[in-house]
PyMOL commands that place a pseudoatom at each C-alpha (Angstrom):
pseudoatom trace, name=CA, resn=MET, resi=1, chain=A, elem=C, hetatm=0, pos=[22.651, 1.900, 32.094]
pseudoatom trace, name=CA, resn=PRO, resi=2, chain=A, elem=C, hetatm=0, pos=[20.042, 2.126, 29.307]
pseudoatom trace, name=CA, resn=GLN, resi=3, chain=A, elem=C, hetatm=0, pos=[20.204, -0.526, 26.601]
pseudoatom trace, name=CA, resn=LYS, resi=4, chain=A, elem=C, hetatm=0, pos=[21.448, 0.726, 23.237]
pseudoatom trace, name=CA, resn=ARG, resi=5, chain=A, elem=C, hetatm=0, pos=[18.702, 0.786, 20.629]
pseudoatom trace, name=CA, resn=LYS, resi=6, chain=A, elem=C, hetatm=0, pos=[19.143, -1.561, 17.700]
pseudoatom trace, name=CA, resn=GLU, resi=7, chain=A, elem=C, hetatm=0, pos=[18.937, -0.020, 14.237]
pseudoatom trace, name=CA, resn=LEU, resi=8, chain=A, elem=C, hetatm=0, pos=[17.125, -1.629, 11.332]
pseudoatom trace, name=CA, resn=LYS, resi=9, chain=A, elem=C, hetatm=0, pos=[19.308, -1.388, 8.246]
pseudoatom trace, name=CA, resn=ILE, resi=10, chain=A, elem=C, hetatm=0, pos=[16.449, -0.336, 5.981]
pseudoatom trace, name=CA, resn=GLU, resi=11, chain=A, elem=C, hetatm=0, pos=[16.538, 2.940, 4.080]
pseudoatom trace, name=CA, resn=GLY, resi=12, chain=A, elem=C, hetatm=0, pos=[15.522, 4.788, 0.932]
pseudoatom trace, name=CA, resn=ALA, resi=13, chain=A, elem=C, hetatm=0, pos=[13.002, 3.166, -1.409]
pseudoatom trace, name=CA, resn=ASN, resi=14, chain=A, elem=C, hetatm=0, pos=[12.867, -0.052, 0.631]
pseudoatom trace, name=CA, resn=LEU, resi=15, chain=A, elem=C, hetatm=0, pos=[12.075, 1.837, 3.833]
pseudoatom trace, name=CA, resn=TRP, resi=16, chain=A, elem=C, hetatm=0, pos=[9.226, 3.793, 2.276]
pseudoatom trace, name=CA, resn=TYR, resi=17, chain=A, elem=C, hetatm=0, pos=[7.790, 0.742, 0.563]
pseudoatom trace, name=CA, resn=LEU, resi=18, chain=A, elem=C, hetatm=0, pos=[7.700, -0.903, 3.994]
pseudoatom trace, name=CA, resn=VAL, resi=19, chain=A, elem=C, hetatm=0, pos=[6.034, 2.205, 5.462]
pseudoatom trace, name=CA, resn=GLY, resi=20, chain=A, elem=C, hetatm=0, pos=[3.343, 2.018, 2.773]
pseudoatom trace, name=CA, resn=LEU, resi=21, chain=A, elem=C, hetatm=0, pos=[2.781, -1.657, 3.490]
pseudoatom trace, name=CA, resn=ILE, resi=22, chain=A, elem=C, hetatm=0, pos=[2.529, -1.039, 7.241]
pseudoatom trace, name=CA, resn=THR, resi=23, chain=A, elem=C, hetatm=0, pos=[0.116, 1.842, 6.593]
pseudoatom trace, name=CA, resn=SER, resi=24, chain=A, elem=C, hetatm=0, pos=[-2.200, -0.580, 4.796]
pseudoatom trace, name=CA, resn=ASP, resi=25, chain=A, elem=C, hetatm=0, pos=[-1.559, -4.037, 6.253]
pseudoatom trace, name=CA, resn=GLY, resi=26, chain=A, elem=C, hetatm=0, pos=[0.329, -3.227, 9.436]
pseudoatom trace, name=CA, resn=CYS, resi=27, chain=A, elem=C, hetatm=0, pos=[-0.440, -2.568, 13.064]
pseudoatom trace, name=CA, resn=LEU, resi=28, chain=A, elem=C, hetatm=0, pos=[1.450, -0.638, 15.729]
pseudoatom trace, name=CA, resn=SER, resi=29, chain=A, elem=C, hetatm=0, pos=[1.176, -2.258, 19.135]
pseudoatom trace, name=CA, resn=LYS, resi=30, chain=A, elem=C, hetatm=0, pos=[0.308, -0.063, 22.110]
pseudoatom trace, name=CA, resn=ASP, resi=31, chain=A, elem=C, hetatm=0, pos=[3.498, -1.199, 23.867]
pseudoatom trace, name=CA, resn=GLY, resi=32, chain=A, elem=C, hetatm=0, pos=[5.576, 1.328, 21.899]
pseudoatom trace, name=CA, resn=ARG, resi=33, chain=A, elem=C, hetatm=0, pos=[7.863, -1.257, 20.333]
pseudoatom trace, name=CA, resn=HIS, resi=34, chain=A, elem=C, hetatm=0, pos=[6.182, -3.905, 18.174]
pseudoatom trace, name=CA, resn=VAL, resi=35, chain=A, elem=C, hetatm=0, pos=[4.926, -3.553, 14.594]
pseudoatom trace, name=CA, resn=ASP, resi=36, chain=A, elem=C, hetatm=0, pos=[2.981, -6.349, 12.889]
pseudoatom trace, name=CA, resn=ILE, resi=37, chain=A, elem=C, hetatm=0, pos=[2.599, -6.886, 9.126]
pseudoatom trace, name=CA, resn=THR, resi=38, chain=A, elem=C, hetatm=0, pos=[-0.235, -9.207, 8.082]
pseudoatom trace, name=CA, resn=SER, resi=39, chain=A, elem=C, hetatm=0, pos=[-0.782, -10.976, 4.762]
pseudoatom trace, name=CA, resn=SER, resi=40, chain=A, elem=C, hetatm=0, pos=[-2.673, -13.948, 3.359]
pseudoatom trace, name=CA, resn=ASP, resi=41, chain=A, elem=C, hetatm=0, pos=[0.462, -14.718, 1.320]
pseudoatom trace, name=CA, resn=HIS, resi=42, chain=A, elem=C, hetatm=0, pos=[3.057, -16.625, 3.369]
pseudoatom trace, name=CA, resn=ASP, resi=43, chain=A, elem=C, hetatm=0, pos=[5.638, -16.430, 0.560]
pseudoatom trace, name=CA, resn=PHE, resi=44, chain=A, elem=C, hetatm=0, pos=[5.362, -12.635, 0.494]
pseudoatom trace, name=CA, resn=LEU, resi=45, chain=A, elem=C, hetatm=0, pos=[6.147, -12.388, 4.213]
pseudoatom trace, name=CA, resn=SER, resi=46, chain=A, elem=C, hetatm=0, pos=[9.104, -14.725, 3.655]
pseudoatom trace, name=CA, resn=LYS, resi=47, chain=A, elem=C, hetatm=0, pos=[10.260, -12.371, 0.900]
pseudoatom trace, name=CA, resn=ILE, resi=48, chain=A, elem=C, hetatm=0, pos=[10.008, -9.409, 3.311]
pseudoatom trace, name=CA, resn=LYS, resi=49, chain=A, elem=C, hetatm=0, pos=[11.856, -11.338, 5.995]
pseudoatom trace, name=CA, resn=ASN, resi=50, chain=A, elem=C, hetatm=0, pos=[14.736, -12.157, 3.651]
pseudoatom trace, name=CA, resn=LYS, resi=51, chain=A, elem=C, hetatm=0, pos=[14.869, -8.712, 2.023]
pseudoatom trace, name=CA, resn=PHE, resi=52, chain=A, elem=C, hetatm=0, pos=[15.072, -6.815, 5.303]
pseudoatom trace, name=CA, resn=SER, resi=53, chain=A, elem=C, hetatm=0, pos=[17.097, -9.416, 7.258]
pseudoatom trace, name=CA, resn=LEU, resi=54, chain=A, elem=C, hetatm=0, pos=[14.394, -9.908, 9.883]
pseudoatom trace, name=CA, resn=THR, resi=55, chain=A, elem=C, hetatm=0, pos=[14.970, -12.729, 12.352]
pseudoatom trace, name=CA, resn=ASN, resi=56, chain=A, elem=C, hetatm=0, pos=[11.372, -12.963, 13.551]
pseudoatom trace, name=CA, resn=ARG, resi=57, chain=A, elem=C, hetatm=0, pos=[9.320, -16.041, 12.719]
pseudoatom trace, name=CA, resn=ILE, resi=58, chain=A, elem=C, hetatm=0, pos=[6.169, -15.879, 10.592]
pseudoatom trace, name=CA, resn=GLY, resi=59, chain=A, elem=C, hetatm=0, pos=[3.085, -16.562, 12.716]
pseudoatom trace, name=CA, resn=ILE, resi=60, chain=A, elem=C, hetatm=0, pos=[-0.489, -17.555, 11.909]
pseudoatom trace, name=CA, resn=LYS, resi=61, chain=A, elem=C, hetatm=0, pos=[-3.614, -15.440, 12.436]
pseudoatom trace, name=CA, resn=ASN, resi=62, chain=A, elem=C, hetatm=0, pos=[-7.247, -16.612, 12.237]
pseudoatom trace, name=CA, resn=LYS, resi=63, chain=A, elem=C, hetatm=0, pos=[-6.085, -20.228, 12.549]
pseudoatom trace, name=CA, resn=GLU, resi=64, chain=A, elem=C, hetatm=0, pos=[-9.591, -21.505, 13.231]
pseudoatom trace, name=CA, resn=LYS, resi=65, chain=A, elem=C, hetatm=0, pos=[-11.261, -19.395, 10.524]
pseudoatom trace, name=CA, resn=ILE, resi=66, chain=A, elem=C, hetatm=0, pos=[-11.672, -19.643, 6.757]
pseudoatom trace, name=CA, resn=ASN, resi=67, chain=A, elem=C, hetatm=0, pos=[-9.729, -16.389, 6.115]
pseudoatom trace, name=CA, resn=LEU, resi=68, chain=A, elem=C, hetatm=0, pos=[-6.386, -17.745, 7.295]
pseudoatom trace, name=CA, resn=ALA, resi=69, chain=A, elem=C, hetatm=0, pos=[-3.658, -15.106, 7.451]
pseudoatom trace, name=CA, resn=TYR, resi=70, chain=A, elem=C, hetatm=0, pos=[-0.004, -14.831, 8.430]
pseudoatom trace, name=CA, resn=TYR, resi=71, chain=A, elem=C, hetatm=0, pos=[1.991, -12.137, 10.187]
pseudoatom trace, name=CA, resn=ILE, resi=72, chain=A, elem=C, hetatm=0, pos=[5.530, -11.122, 10.956]
pseudoatom trace, name=CA, resn=GLN, resi=73, chain=A, elem=C, hetatm=0, pos=[6.414, -8.880, 13.871]
pseudoatom trace, name=CA, resn=ILE, resi=74, chain=A, elem=C, hetatm=0, pos=[9.161, -6.267, 13.968]
pseudoatom trace, name=CA, resn=SER, resi=75, chain=A, elem=C, hetatm=0, pos=[10.388, -5.466, 17.461]
pseudoatom trace, name=CA, resn=ASN, resi=76, chain=A, elem=C, hetatm=0, pos=[12.388, -2.255, 17.328]
pseudoatom trace, name=CA, resn=LYS, resi=77, chain=A, elem=C, hetatm=0, pos=[11.879, 0.894, 19.390]
pseudoatom trace, name=CA, resn=ASN, resi=78, chain=A, elem=C, hetatm=0, pos=[13.699, 3.186, 16.959]
pseudoatom trace, name=CA, resn=PHE, resi=79, chain=A, elem=C, hetatm=0, pos=[11.644, 2.006, 14.006]
pseudoatom trace, name=CA, resn=TYR, resi=80, chain=A, elem=C, hetatm=0, pos=[8.421, 2.308, 16.010]
pseudoatom trace, name=CA, resn=ASP, resi=81, chain=A, elem=C, hetatm=0, pos=[9.308, 5.885, 17.010]
pseudoatom trace, name=CA, resn=PHE, resi=82, chain=A, elem=C, hetatm=0, pos=[10.111, 6.716, 13.385]
pseudoatom trace, name=CA, resn=LEU, resi=83, chain=A, elem=C, hetatm=0, pos=[6.650, 5.511, 12.310]
pseudoatom trace, name=CA, resn=LEU, resi=84, chain=A, elem=C, hetatm=0, pos=[5.069, 7.686, 14.999]
pseudoatom trace, name=CA, resn=SER, resi=85, chain=A, elem=C, hetatm=0, pos=[7.098, 10.680, 13.814]
pseudoatom trace, name=CA, resn=ILE, resi=86, chain=A, elem=C, hetatm=0, pos=[5.659, 10.500, 10.284]
pseudoatom trace, name=CA, resn=GLY, resi=87, chain=A, elem=C, hetatm=0, pos=[2.044, 10.210, 11.458]
pseudoatom trace, name=CA, resn=LEU, resi=88, chain=A, elem=C, hetatm=0, pos=[1.281, 6.519, 11.987]
pseudoatom trace, name=CA, resn=ILE, resi=89, chain=A, elem=C, hetatm=0, pos=[-0.466, 5.595, 15.234]
pseudoatom trace, name=CA, resn=PRO, resi=90, chain=A, elem=C, hetatm=0, pos=[-1.842, 2.498, 16.994]
pseudoatom trace, name=CA, resn=ASN, resi=91, chain=A, elem=C, hetatm=0, pos=[-5.477, 1.650, 16.115]
pseudoatom trace, name=CA, resn=LYS, resi=92, chain=A, elem=C, hetatm=0, pos=[-5.076, 3.737, 12.960]
pseudoatom trace, name=CA, resn=SER, resi=93, chain=A, elem=C, hetatm=0, pos=[-7.838, 2.315, 10.765]
pseudoatom trace, name=CA, resn=LEU, resi=94, chain=A, elem=C, hetatm=0, pos=[-10.439, 5.043, 11.358]
pseudoatom trace, name=CA, resn=THR, resi=95, chain=A, elem=C, hetatm=0, pos=[-8.201, 7.863, 12.592]
pseudoatom trace, name=CA, resn=LEU, resi=96, chain=A, elem=C, hetatm=0, pos=[-5.297, 7.802, 10.134]
pseudoatom trace, name=CA, resn=GLY, resi=97, chain=A, elem=C, hetatm=0, pos=[-4.487, 11.251, 8.738]
pseudoatom trace, name=CA, resn=ARG, resi=98, chain=A, elem=C, hetatm=0, pos=[-1.868, 12.755, 6.441]
pseudoatom trace, name=CA, resn=LEU, resi=99, chain=A, elem=C, hetatm=0, pos=[1.616, 11.241, 6.588]
pseudoatom trace, name=CA, resn=ASP, resi=100, chain=A, elem=C, hetatm=0, pos=[4.984, 12.910, 6.250]
pseudoatom trace, name=CA, resn=VAL, resi=101, chain=A, elem=C, hetatm=0, pos=[6.281, 11.066, 3.176]
pseudoatom trace, name=CA, resn=PRO, resi=102, chain=A, elem=C, hetatm=0, pos=[9.193, 12.588, 1.208]
pseudoatom trace, name=CA, resn=LYS, resi=103, chain=A, elem=C, hetatm=0, pos=[8.259, 13.378, -2.389]
pseudoatom trace, name=CA, resn=GLU, resi=104, chain=A, elem=C, hetatm=0, pos=[11.253, 11.458, -3.744]
pseudoatom trace, name=CA, resn=PHE, resi=105, chain=A, elem=C, hetatm=0, pos=[10.001, 8.230, -2.127]
pseudoatom trace, name=CA, resn=PHE, resi=106, chain=A, elem=C, hetatm=0, pos=[6.250, 8.737, -2.491]
pseudoatom trace, name=CA, resn=ASN, resi=107, chain=A, elem=C, hetatm=0, pos=[6.077, 6.273, -5.418]
pseudoatom trace, name=CA, resn=ASP, resi=108, chain=A, elem=C, hetatm=0, pos=[7.594, 3.553, -3.228]
pseudoatom trace, name=CA, resn=PHE, resi=109, chain=A, elem=C, hetatm=0, pos=[5.225, 4.383, -0.386]
pseudoatom trace, name=CA, resn=LEU, resi=110, chain=A, elem=C, hetatm=0, pos=[2.278, 4.194, -2.792]
pseudoatom trace, name=CA, resn=ARG, resi=111, chain=A, elem=C, hetatm=0, pos=[3.474, 0.832, -4.136]
pseudoatom trace, name=CA, resn=GLY, resi=112, chain=A, elem=C, hetatm=0, pos=[3.450, -0.429, -0.553]
pseudoatom trace, name=CA, resn=LEU, resi=113, chain=A, elem=C, hetatm=0, pos=[-0.119, 0.818, -0.111]
pseudoatom trace, name=CA, resn=ILE, resi=114, chain=A, elem=C, hetatm=0, pos=[-1.203, -0.888, -3.333]
pseudoatom trace, name=CA, resn=GLY, resi=115, chain=A, elem=C, hetatm=0, pos=[0.538, -4.066, -2.208]
pseudoatom trace, name=CA, resn=GLY, resi=116, chain=A, elem=C, hetatm=0, pos=[-1.613, -4.045, 0.921]
pseudoatom trace, name=CA, resn=ASP, resi=117, chain=A, elem=C, hetatm=0, pos=[-4.955, -2.236, 0.638]
pseudoatom trace, name=CA, resn=GLY, resi=118, chain=A, elem=C, hetatm=0, pos=[-4.965, -1.749, -3.124]
pseudoatom trace, name=CA, resn=SER, resi=119, chain=A, elem=C, hetatm=0, pos=[-5.939, -3.524, -6.307]
pseudoatom trace, name=CA, resn=LEU, resi=120, chain=A, elem=C, hetatm=0, pos=[-5.164, -3.548, -10.031]
pseudoatom trace, name=CA, resn=ARG, resi=121, chain=A, elem=C, hetatm=0, pos=[-8.175, -4.915, -11.895]
pseudoatom trace, name=CA, resn=SER, resi=122, chain=A, elem=C, hetatm=0, pos=[-8.629, -5.744, -15.576]
pseudoatom trace, name=CA, resn=TRP, resi=123, chain=A, elem=C, hetatm=0, pos=[-11.540, -6.676, -17.842]
pseudoatom trace, name=CA, resn=ARG, resi=124, chain=A, elem=C, hetatm=0, pos=[-12.368, -6.621, -21.545]
pseudoatom trace, name=CA, resn=HIS, resi=125, chain=A, elem=C, hetatm=0, pos=[-14.466, -3.838, -23.033]
pseudoatom trace, name=CA, resn=ALA, resi=126, chain=A, elem=C, hetatm=0, pos=[-17.776, -5.265, -24.227]
pseudoatom trace, name=CA, resn=THR, resi=127, chain=A, elem=C, hetatm=0, pos=[-17.600, -3.452, -27.586]
pseudoatom trace, name=CA, resn=ASN, resi=128, chain=A, elem=C, hetatm=0, pos=[-13.964, -3.178, -28.736]
pseudoatom trace, name=CA, resn=LEU, resi=129, chain=A, elem=C, hetatm=0, pos=[-12.668, -6.119, -26.651]
pseudoatom trace, name=CA, resn=HIS, resi=130, chain=A, elem=C, hetatm=0, pos=[-9.631, -4.086, -25.538]
pseudoatom trace, name=CA, resn=MET, resi=131, chain=A, elem=C, hetatm=0, pos=[-8.340, -4.729, -22.040]
pseudoatom trace, name=CA, resn=GLN, resi=132, chain=A, elem=C, hetatm=0, pos=[-9.484, -2.126, -19.509]
pseudoatom trace, name=CA, resn=TRP, resi=133, chain=A, elem=C, hetatm=0, pos=[-7.752, -1.391, -16.207]
pseudoatom trace, name=CA, resn=SER, resi=134, chain=A, elem=C, hetatm=0, pos=[-8.496, 0.334, -12.936]
pseudoatom trace, name=CA, resn=LEU, resi=135, chain=A, elem=C, hetatm=0, pos=[-6.379, 0.993, -9.863]
pseudoatom trace, name=CA, resn=SER, resi=136, chain=A, elem=C, hetatm=0, pos=[-7.951, 1.363, -6.422]
pseudoatom trace, name=CA, resn=VAL, resi=137, chain=A, elem=C, hetatm=0, pos=[-6.759, 2.025, -2.885]
pseudoatom trace, name=CA, resn=PHE, resi=138, chain=A, elem=C, hetatm=0, pos=[-9.041, 1.322, 0.073]
pseudoatom trace, name=CA, resn=SER, resi=139, chain=A, elem=C, hetatm=0, pos=[-9.147, 2.862, 3.545]
pseudoatom trace, name=CA, resn=ALA, resi=140, chain=A, elem=C, hetatm=0, pos=[-11.514, 3.221, 6.484]
pseudoatom trace, name=CA, resn=SER, resi=141, chain=A, elem=C, hetatm=0, pos=[-10.192, 6.762, 7.089]
pseudoatom trace, name=CA, resn=GLU, resi=142, chain=A, elem=C, hetatm=0, pos=[-11.789, 9.534, 5.031]
pseudoatom trace, name=CA, resn=VAL, resi=143, chain=A, elem=C, hetatm=0, pos=[-9.088, 12.008, 6.060]
pseudoatom trace, name=CA, resn=PHE, resi=144, chain=A, elem=C, hetatm=0, pos=[-6.309, 9.696, 4.862]
pseudoatom trace, name=CA, resn=ILE, resi=145, chain=A, elem=C, hetatm=0, pos=[-7.943, 8.804, 1.548]
pseudoatom trace, name=CA, resn=LYS, resi=146, chain=A, elem=C, hetatm=0, pos=[-8.568, 12.490, 0.750]
pseudoatom trace, name=CA, resn=TRP, resi=147, chain=A, elem=C, hetatm=0, pos=[-4.952, 13.312, 1.596]
pseudoatom trace, name=CA, resn=LEU, resi=148, chain=A, elem=C, hetatm=0, pos=[-3.775, 10.484, -0.660]
pseudoatom trace, name=CA, resn=GLN, resi=149, chain=A, elem=C, hetatm=0, pos=[-5.975, 11.737, -3.510]
pseudoatom trace, name=CA, resn=THR, resi=150, chain=A, elem=C, hetatm=0, pos=[-4.498, 15.230, -3.171]
pseudoatom trace, name=CA, resn=VAL, resi=151, chain=A, elem=C, hetatm=0, pos=[-0.877, 14.046, -3.094]
pseudoatom trace, name=CA, resn=ILE, resi=152, chain=A, elem=C, hetatm=0, pos=[-1.268, 11.696, -6.073]
pseudoatom trace, name=CA, resn=GLU, resi=153, chain=A, elem=C, hetatm=0, pos=[-2.722, 14.568, -8.090]
pseudoatom trace, name=CA, resn=ALA, resi=154, chain=A, elem=C, hetatm=0, pos=[0.081, 16.923, -6.988]
pseudoatom trace, name=CA, resn=TYR, resi=155, chain=A, elem=C, hetatm=0, pos=[2.991, 14.479, -7.511]
pseudoatom trace, name=CA, resn=LEU, resi=156, chain=A, elem=C, hetatm=0, pos=[1.772, 12.221, -10.329]
pseudoatom trace, name=CA, resn=SER, resi=157, chain=A, elem=C, hetatm=0, pos=[-0.733, 14.515, -12.088]
pseudoatom trace, name=CA, resn=CYS, resi=158, chain=A, elem=C, hetatm=0, pos=[-3.494, 11.904, -11.925]
pseudoatom trace, name=CA, resn=ARG, resi=159, chain=A, elem=C, hetatm=0, pos=[-7.066, 12.511, -10.828]
pseudoatom trace, name=CA, resn=GLY, resi=160, chain=A, elem=C, hetatm=0, pos=[-9.068, 9.845, -9.042]
pseudoatom trace, name=CA, resn=LYS, resi=161, chain=A, elem=C, hetatm=0, pos=[-12.557, 9.659, -7.560]
pseudoatom trace, name=CA, resn=ILE, resi=162, chain=A, elem=C, hetatm=0, pos=[-13.456, 8.677, -4.010]
pseudoatom trace, name=CA, resn=HIS, resi=163, chain=A, elem=C, hetatm=0, pos=[-16.395, 6.352, -3.407]
pseudoatom trace, name=CA, resn=SER, resi=164, chain=A, elem=C, hetatm=0, pos=[-17.744, 5.184, -0.051]
pseudoatom trace, name=CA, resn=VAL, resi=165, chain=A, elem=C, hetatm=0, pos=[-19.634, 1.993, 0.735]
pseudoatom trace, name=CA, resn=LEU, resi=166, chain=A, elem=C, hetatm=0, pos=[-21.205, 0.973, 4.027]
pseudoatom trace, name=CA, resn=ARG, resi=167, chain=A, elem=C, hetatm=0, pos=[-21.146, -2.796, 4.215]
pseudoatom trace, name=CA, resn=PRO, resi=168, chain=A, elem=C, hetatm=0, pos=[-23.833, -4.656, 6.194]
pseudoatom trace, name=CA, resn=ASP, resi=169, chain=A, elem=C, hetatm=0, pos=[-21.236, -6.105, 8.579]
pseudoatom trace, name=CA, resn=ARG, resi=170, chain=A, elem=C, hetatm=0, pos=[-19.573, -2.740, 9.371]
pseudoatom trace, name=CA, resn=ILE, resi=171, chain=A, elem=C, hetatm=0, pos=[-20.475, 0.377, 11.345]
pseudoatom trace, name=CA, resn=ASN, resi=172, chain=A, elem=C, hetatm=0, pos=[-18.163, 2.677, 9.367]
pseudoatom trace, name=CA, resn=PRO, resi=173, chain=A, elem=C, hetatm=0, pos=[-17.892, 3.025, 5.582]
pseudoatom trace, name=CA, resn=ILE, resi=174, chain=A, elem=C, hetatm=0, pos=[-14.953, 1.898, 3.472]
pseudoatom trace, name=CA, resn=TYR, resi=175, chain=A, elem=C, hetatm=0, pos=[-13.542, 4.581, 1.163]
pseudoatom trace, name=CA, resn=THR, resi=176, chain=A, elem=C, hetatm=0, pos=[-12.184, 3.688, -2.273]
pseudoatom trace, name=CA, resn=LEU, resi=177, chain=A, elem=C, hetatm=0, pos=[-9.879, 5.979, -4.246]
pseudoatom trace, name=CA, resn=LYS, resi=178, chain=A, elem=C, hetatm=0, pos=[-10.245, 4.761, -7.824]
pseudoatom trace, name=CA, resn=TYR, resi=179, chain=A, elem=C, hetatm=0, pos=[-8.385, 5.565, -11.056]
pseudoatom trace, name=CA, resn=GLY, resi=180, chain=A, elem=C, hetatm=0, pos=[-9.427, 4.656, -14.611]
pseudoatom trace, name=CA, resn=LYS, resi=181, chain=A, elem=C, hetatm=0, pos=[-7.265, 3.107, -17.305]
pseudoatom trace, name=CA, resn=MET, resi=182, chain=A, elem=C, hetatm=0, pos=[-4.982, 5.978, -18.347]
pseudoatom trace, name=CA, resn=ALA, resi=183, chain=A, elem=C, hetatm=0, pos=[-4.435, 7.224, -14.796]
pseudoatom trace, name=CA, resn=ALA, resi=184, chain=A, elem=C, hetatm=0, pos=[-3.898, 3.645, -13.597]
pseudoatom trace, name=CA, resn=LYS, resi=185, chain=A, elem=C, hetatm=0, pos=[-1.203, 3.130, -16.229]
pseudoatom trace, name=CA, resn=GLU, resi=186, chain=A, elem=C, hetatm=0, pos=[0.473, 6.438, -15.352]
pseudoatom trace, name=CA, resn=ILE, resi=187, chain=A, elem=C, hetatm=0, pos=[0.561, 5.648, -11.631]
pseudoatom trace, name=CA, resn=THR, resi=188, chain=A, elem=C, hetatm=0, pos=[1.718, 2.103, -12.303]
pseudoatom trace, name=CA, resn=LYS, resi=189, chain=A, elem=C, hetatm=0, pos=[4.524, 3.395, -14.542]
pseudoatom trace, name=CA, resn=HIS, resi=190, chain=A, elem=C, hetatm=0, pos=[5.925, 5.480, -11.680]
pseudoatom trace, name=CA, resn=CYS, resi=191, chain=A, elem=C, hetatm=0, pos=[5.403, 2.979, -8.858]
pseudoatom trace, name=CA, resn=TYR, resi=192, chain=A, elem=C, hetatm=0, pos=[6.351, -0.311, -10.527]
pseudoatom trace, name=CA, resn=TYR, resi=193, chain=A, elem=C, hetatm=0, pos=[9.692, 0.521, -12.070]
pseudoatom trace, name=CA, resn=GLU, resi=194, chain=A, elem=C, hetatm=0, pos=[12.288, -2.088, -13.093]
pseudoatom trace, name=CA, resn=ASN, resi=195, chain=A, elem=C, hetatm=0, pos=[13.582, -4.290, -10.242]
pseudoatom trace, name=CA, resn=CYS, resi=196, chain=A, elem=C, hetatm=0, pos=[11.363, -2.626, -7.639]
pseudoatom trace, name=CA, resn=PHE, resi=197, chain=A, elem=C, hetatm=0, pos=[10.570, -4.623, -4.507]
pseudoatom trace, name=CA, resn=GLY, resi=198, chain=A, elem=C, hetatm=0, pos=[6.989, -5.709, -3.949]
pseudoatom trace, name=CA, resn=LEU, resi=199, chain=A, elem=C, hetatm=0, pos=[4.334, -8.375, -3.977]
pseudoatom trace, name=CA, resn=ASP, resi=200, chain=A, elem=C, hetatm=0, pos=[5.081, -10.619, -6.980]
pseudoatom trace, name=CA, resn=ARG, resi=201, chain=A, elem=C, hetatm=0, pos=[1.423, -10.982, -7.950]
pseudoatom trace, name=CA, resn=LYS, resi=202, chain=A, elem=C, hetatm=0, pos=[0.898, -7.219, -8.153]
pseudoatom trace, name=CA, resn=ILE, resi=203, chain=A, elem=C, hetatm=0, pos=[4.194, -6.630, -9.930]
pseudoatom trace, name=CA, resn=LYS, resi=204, chain=A, elem=C, hetatm=0, pos=[2.981, -9.078, -12.592]
pseudoatom trace, name=CA, resn=LEU, resi=205, chain=A, elem=C, hetatm=0, pos=[-0.364, -7.252, -12.850]
pseudoatom trace, name=CA, resn=ALA, resi=206, chain=A, elem=C, hetatm=0, pos=[1.461, -3.919, -13.133]
pseudoatom trace, name=CA, resn=GLN, resi=207, chain=A, elem=C, hetatm=0, pos=[3.563, -5.252, -16.006]
pseudoatom trace, name=CA, resn=GLU, resi=208, chain=A, elem=C, hetatm=0, pos=[0.429, -6.486, -17.779]
pseudoatom trace, name=CA, resn=CYS, resi=209, chain=A, elem=C, hetatm=0, pos=[-1.226, -3.106, -17.255]
pseudoatom trace, name=CA, resn=LEU, resi=210, chain=A, elem=C, hetatm=0, pos=[1.760, -1.225, -18.683]
pseudoatom trace, name=CA, resn=GLY, resi=211, chain=A, elem=C, hetatm=0, pos=[1.927, -3.538, -21.682]
pseudoatom trace, name=CA, resn=SER, resi=212, chain=A, elem=C, hetatm=0, pos=[-1.777, -3.327, -22.515]
pseudoatom trace, name=CA, resn=TYR, resi=213, chain=A, elem=C, hetatm=0, pos=[-3.313, -1.424, -25.446]
pseudoatom trace, name=CA, resn=GLY, resi=214, chain=A, elem=C, hetatm=0, pos=[-3.173, 2.319, -24.829]
pseudoatom trace, name=CA, resn=GLY, resi=215, chain=A, elem=C, hetatm=0, pos=[-6.430, 3.490, -26.394]
pseudoatom trace, name=CA, resn=TRP, resi=216, chain=A, elem=C, hetatm=0, pos=[-6.998, 7.217, -25.955]
pseudoatom trace, name=CA, resn=THR, resi=217, chain=A, elem=C, hetatm=0, pos=[-3.901, 9.425, -25.861]
pseudoatom trace, name=CA, resn=GLN, resi=218, chain=A, elem=C, hetatm=0, pos=[-5.595, 12.121, -23.765]
pseudoatom trace, name=CA, resn=SER, resi=219, chain=A, elem=C, hetatm=0, pos=[-7.668, 11.942, -20.641]
pseudoatom trace, name=CA, resn=LYS, resi=220, chain=A, elem=C, hetatm=0, pos=[-9.121, 14.357, -18.095]
pseudoatom trace, name=CA, resn=THR, resi=221, chain=A, elem=C, hetatm=0, pos=[-7.716, 12.090, -15.375]
pseudoatom trace, name=CA, resn=VAL, resi=222, chain=A, elem=C, hetatm=0, pos=[-4.074, 12.535, -16.498]
pseudoatom trace, name=CA, resn=LEU, resi=223, chain=A, elem=C, hetatm=0, pos=[-3.258, 16.241, -16.294]
pseudoatom trace, name=CA, resn=ASN, resi=224, chain=A, elem=C, hetatm=0, pos=[-0.050, 16.373, -18.292]
for i in range(1, 224): cmd.bond("trace and resi %d" % i, "trace and resi %d" % (i + 1))
show_as sticks, trace
zoom trace
């Protein structure tokens, strides 16, 4: 008699945030069951574990190296199959394509991406001394980053530019989808709403971005 599959009680905004995080900082095992989430922040993985009632322990990666990291593993066949159904695959870094993300939860998915392979950066303008901001998402897959650019423009009316850099230690380039100050604030406004779940450090940066001086009221990067 086949064993009944266990369900993860994760849905809605929380589910799609987790999907975004797995898309950036996760890995699907080839065994068809296990999903790993990696982070340099042990407290963040503890937060995920508590939020989603995961019983798995938090392990250590790169123990003998300078770039120490931690991981938590989700073992659930149903959840693994769900991730496959929306377009995630094992060894996804270079081959990741478009994902089937519902429009109503795209902001949560994007917040998960930013929490993993994304950054909110600030600096002061050399002339007016006002705080400047940029938002970037990184990926090794050109197909994925172009899809993300298209969907952000369609759903959030923000235009970003894609840059590619080939690092000396890599064979394939890294693609960066980057948004300037006004677009960064617009995206942040939608993704980092009140009481949203996420990485504390980036939630704090998002709040600082939203509270910063506005500057121009119009921009070619914010369509509406």
